[in-house]
N, C-alpha and C positions, 0 to 999 in steps of 0.2 A: 300476148299481153291481155290482161283482163279488160282494160278499157276498150280494146278493139272489138270485144264481143258484146258490149253493151250499147244501147241506143244513146244518141246524144241527149244532153240535158233538156233541151227544149222539147224534143219529142217525148221524153220520159215525163216531163212536167205536164204536157197536154194529156197524156194517157191517164195520169193520176188526178188531173184537175187542180193542180197547184202551180205556184210560180217556180221557175227554175232556180230562184234564189231562196226558196223556202228553207226553214231550219229543219233539223232532224226530227223534232217532235211533230211538226206539221206533216212531213213526208210520211212518217210512220202512221199517223192518224188516218191520213188519206188512204194509205195502202191497206190498213186493217179494214176500213169501210168497204173498199172495193173487193178485197180478198174474201170477205164474208159472203159476198154474192157470187164471186167467180170461182170459188174453190171447187175442184172436181168432186170432193166428198159431198158437196151440197148441190150437185147437178150442174156445176159450171163447166166451161170448156177448158181442157187442160192447157191448150196453146195460149188462150187468153190469160189464164192464171200465170203461166210462165212469163208472158209479156209484162204482166204487172210486177212480178218479182224482179225482172230485169230492169224495169223502170225505177223501182225502189232502189235497187243496187246502184244504178247510174246516178241517182240524185244524192245518194249517201257517199259516193266517192268523193274524197277530198279534192278540192280545186287547187292545183299547184300553179302559182303564177310563173309564166314563162318570161324570162328576161335574157336579153342577148348578153353574152359574155360572162354570165354567171355559171357557177358549177351546177351540174345536174342534181336536182333534189330528189331523194328517194321518197316515195309515198309511204305514209305510215301504215302499219299493219292493219288489216281489216279486223273489226271486232269479232270475237268468237261467236257472238249471238247471230251474226250474219252468215258465217261460213259453216256453222254446225247445222245439220239437218237430222230429223228424227227418222230412222229407218222404218220401213213397213214391218208388220209382225212377221211376215214370211222371211224377210232379210234377217231380222233378229233371231229367228229360229235357226236359220242357216249358220249365223255367226256362233250361236250356242253349240251347234253340232260340230262346227269347225274347232271351237275351243276344246270341246270334249275329245275330239280326235287328236288335237295337238298334245293334250295332256296324256292321253293314252299312249301316244307314240313314245313316251319316256319309258314305258314298260318293256320295249324291245331292246333297250340299251343293255349291252353286256359288258364284258371285261375290257374289250378294246376301245380306244377313244373313238374310232370311226363308227362304232355301233351307235353312237349318240347322234349321228348325222340326221336320221329321220326325224328325231325330235327337234333338232336345230332348224331344219328346213320347214317343219310344220309350224313352229312358232313364228318364223319369219314370214311365211305366206299368210298366216292368220293376221298378223299386224298390218300387212298390206290390204287385206280384205276389209279390215275394220276402217282403215283410213278412207278407202273408196266408198264405204257404206255411209259414213257419218259426216263427210266433208263435202262441201259444194263451193266451187270457185275459191278454194283456199290457196294461200301462198305457201311457200316452202317451209316456213317456220311452223305453220299449223300442222302440216303433214308430218314433219319430223317429231313434233311433240306427241301427236296422236299415235304414231307408229311406236314411239318409245314406250309410252304408257301401255299400249296393247301388248307389246313384246314382253314387258316386265310382268304383266298379269299372267300371260301364257307360260313364261319360263318359271315363275314362282310356283304355278300349278304343277308343272313338270317335276320340279325339284321335290315338292311335297309327295307327289304320286310315286316318284322313284324311291324316296325314303321309306314310304309305307311298304313298298314291294321289296325293300332290302337292297336296292341298287344305289350305289354311291355315284350319283350324277354330278354332285358338286365339284368333283375333281376335274371334270371336263367342261366346266362352265365357260372357260375362254373359247372352246370349240363351239359351244352353243351360240356364242355371239357372232361367229363369222358370217353366217347368212344374214343376220340382222344388220351387220355393218354394210353388207352389200346392198340391201334394200334401202338403207339410209343414203348410201352413196348414189343410188339411182335417182334420188330426188334432185340431185345436182345442186347442192347449196352454194357451190362456187359461183353459180350464175347470179346469186343475190337472193338473200332470204326473203325479200319482200316482193319478189316477182310472182306472178301467178303460176301455180303448179298444176300438173295434169292429174295429181292424186294417183 
């Protein structure tokens, strides 16, 4: 669970120099002030910067009141601005190469339906790589959305590339979706869309 990996609210508040009952704006203001000094790009320590990020996340976690005899309340989804992270230029370059490779895989598709499997596997693997690159401490809902968008981008590119090459890939579109369905099933949404995912 996500809460198990974060410091308690009091420790997080001490690290950021705020009260454990501070509102979101105060927490974000304090985090930005400390992060400007501690960011590794500005000569700060990476471990200290990560501790500041963990403290911010802990204080922004919603507090769910615990009452005996009441039903278990699901925590609301974490905002996208918290779970999205900007990949490094190197990772962006690798993702670009992966997308180009996934699109190029459509050119090996031939007459038989199984010849489209390399393209299907490539687009599914690429959408997993994208979700791992751009998400941090995301829940299952975030992972499913990002993988779906990434797969749609790769598959549309494959269909266009195949059409340009004179290959009718649209006829095996259901087959292209089989590996994608598998990687979505691997997220395990049955465990609860609002639980922390491993990405």
